[in-house]
DONU-603209 format. One record per residue (C-alpha): x, z, y; residue number from 1; residue in three letters. Coordinates in steps of 0.02 Angstrom, whole numbers. Layout:
BEGIN
+--------+--------+--------+------+------+
!      X !      Z !      Y ! resi ! resn !
+--------+--------+--------+------+------+
!      X !      Z !      Y !  NUM !  Ala !
...
+--------+--------+--------+------+------+
//
This chain:
BEGIN
+--------+--------+--------+------+------+
!      X !      Z !      Y ! resi ! resn !
+--------+--------+--------+------+------+
!   3678 !   4268 !   5321 !    1 !  Met !
!   3827 !   4313 !   5421 !    2 !  Leu !
!   3952 !   4173 !   5466 !    3 !  Ser !
!   4132 !   4195 !   5508 !    4 !  Ala !
!   4091 !   4180 !   5701 !    5 !  Asn !
!   3980 !   4326 !   5688 !    6 !  Met !
!   4113 !   4439 !   5613 !    7 !  Ile !
!   4208 !   4530 !   5756 !    8 !  Pro !
!   4389 !   4494 !   5770 !    9 !  Glu !
!   4519 !   4637 !   5734 !   10 !  Phe !
!   4630 !   4619 !   5875 !   11 !  Thr !
!   4689 !   4785 !   5907 !   12 !  Asp !
!   4794 !   4825 !   5752 !   13 !  Lys !
!   4790 !   5019 !   5767 !   14 !  Thr !
!   4673 !   5154 !   5700 !   15 !  Ala !
!   4581 !   5139 !   5855 !   16 !  Thr !
!   4552 !   4963 !   5839 !   17 !  Gly !
!   4508 !   4984 !   5655 !   18 !  Ala !
!   4367 !   5111 !   5710 !   19 !  Arg !
!   4308 !   4986 !   5838 !   20 !  Ala !
!   4301 !   4845 !   5701 !   21 !  Trp !
!   4192 !   4967 !   5572 !   22 !  Trp !
!   4074 !   5022 !   5716 !   23 !  Asp !
!   4055 !   4839 !   5763 !   24 !  Ala !
!   4012 !   4791 !   5581 !   25 !  Met !
!   3895 !   4927 !   5567 !   26 !  Leu !
!   3796 !   4875 !   5726 !   27 !  Lys !
!   3786 !   4713 !   5629 !   28 !  Leu !
!   3704 !   4806 !   5490 !   29 !  Gly !
!   3847 !   4787 !   5364 !   30 !  Tyr !
!   3967 !   4911 !   5281 !   31 !  Tyr !
!   4077 !   4828 !   5152 !   32 !  Ile !
!   4193 !   4942 !   5054 !   33 !  His !
!   4364 !   4865 !   5064 !   34 !  Pro !
!   4378 !   4874 !   4870 !   35 !  Glu !
!   4223 !   4775 !   4850 !   36 !  Asp !
!   4212 !   4581 !   4849 !   37 !  Asp !
!   4140 !   4520 !   5028 !   38 !  Pro !
!   4052 !   4389 !   4919 !   39 !  Ala !
!   3946 !   4507 !   4809 !   40 !  Asp !
!   3861 !   4591 !   4954 !   41 !  Gln !
!   3676 !   4550 !   4951 !   42 !  Val !
!   3549 !   4556 !   5108 !   43 !  Asn !
!   3424 !   4692 !   5034 !   44 !  Ala !
!   3268 !   4610 !   5112 !   45 !  Glu !
!   3304 !   4432 !   5048 !   46 !  Thr !
!   3407 !   4463 !   4893 !   47 !  Gly !
!   3528 !   4327 !   4963 !   48 !  Gln !
!   3715 !   4340 !   4991 !   49 !  Arg !
!   3750 !   4438 !   5160 !   50 !  Ala !
!   3897 !   4328 !   5211 !   51 !  Leu !
!   3942 !   4148 !   5190 !   52 !  Asp !
!   4104 !   4092 !   5115 !   53 !  Asn !
!   4201 !   4089 !   5280 !   54 !  Ala !
!   4145 !   4258 !   5328 !   55 !  Ala !
!   4201 !   4329 !   5155 !   56 !  Cys !
!   4366 !   4256 !   5189 !   57 !  Ala !
!   4382 !   4314 !   5373 !   58 !  Lys !
!   4327 !   4501 !   5312 !   59 !  Val !
!   4455 !   4481 !   5166 !   60 !  Thr !
!   4594 !   4444 !   5295 !   61 !  Thr !
!   4547 !   4582 !   5404 !   62 !  Ile !
!   4550 !   4710 !   5265 !   63 !  Tyr !
!   4730 !   4649 !   5223 !   64 !  Glu !
!   4779 !   4659 !   5411 !   65 !  Asp !
!   4708 !   4833 !   5421 !   66 !  Met !
!   4812 !   4890 !   5260 !   67 !  Ser !
!   4970 !   4810 !   5320 !   68 !  Ser !
!   4959 !   4878 !   5501 !   69 !  Asn !
!   4878 !   5057 !   5469 !   70 !  Ile !
!   4875 !   5075 !   5276 !   71 !  Gly !
!   4752 !   5052 !   5152 !   72 !  Glu !
!   4696 !   5241 !   5131 !   73 !  Ser !
!   4681 !   5261 !   5323 !   74 !  Glu !
!   4589 !   5108 !   5354 !   75 !  Ala !
!   4461 !   5150 !   5196 !   76 !  Cys !
!   4468 !   5343 !   5289 !   77 !  Gly !
!   4414 !   5260 !   5453 !   78 !  Ile !
!   4286 !   5160 !   5377 !   79 !  Gly !
!   4203 !   5312 !   5289 !   80 !  Val !
!   4202 !   5405 !   5449 !   81 !  Glu !
!   4125 !   5270 !   5542 !   82 !  Ala !
!   3988 !   5257 !   5412 !   83 !  Trp !
!   3951 !   5453 !   5419 !   84 !  Tyr !
!   3949 !   5443 !   5608 !   85 !  Ser !
!   3822 !   5296 !   5607 !   86 !  Tyr !
!   3722 !   5387 !   5489 !   87 !  Gln !
!   3713 !   5530 !   5603 !   88 !  Gly !
!   3836 !   5655 !   5512 !   89 !  Tyr !
!   3976 !   5750 !   5582 !   90 !  Thr !
!   4134 !   5829 !   5504 !   91 !  Trp !
!   4123 !   6007 !   5487 !   92 !  Asp !
!   4293 !   6079 !   5458 !   93 !  Ala !
!   4222 !   6247 !   5417 !   94 !  Ser !
!   4135 !   6182 !   5275 !   95 !  Lys !
!   4257 !   6042 !   5245 !   96 !  Asp !
!   4116 !   5929 !   5224 !   97 !  Glu !
!   4004 !   5798 !   5317 !   98 !  Trp !
!   3848 !   5880 !   5383 !   99 !  Val !
!   3692 !   5797 !   5450 !  100 !  Arg !
!   3667 !   5815 !   5644 !  101 !  Gln !
!   3509 !   5899 !   5695 !  102 !  His !
+--------+--------+--------+------+------+
//
């Protein structure tokens, strides 16, 4: 279970900072969509909650911070981009879709 001190800080309140935060969370093994309640996230291996209450509060505050600083849509888009990149995909503009890297 992640505790609040394990959640990366969101200090660079820009799109670049948001991407760095999403990348750091993915390295920890967590991708939590901003529309989902962090308290509902479950560790697939243990079946237990993934974040303690303080971590949930911190993630919620970070999402609010991202939304107010760069916009909710952009923050979500950056998160999706980070997730696809982490999974080995790149954006193919000619196909207008994410494609798996070989």
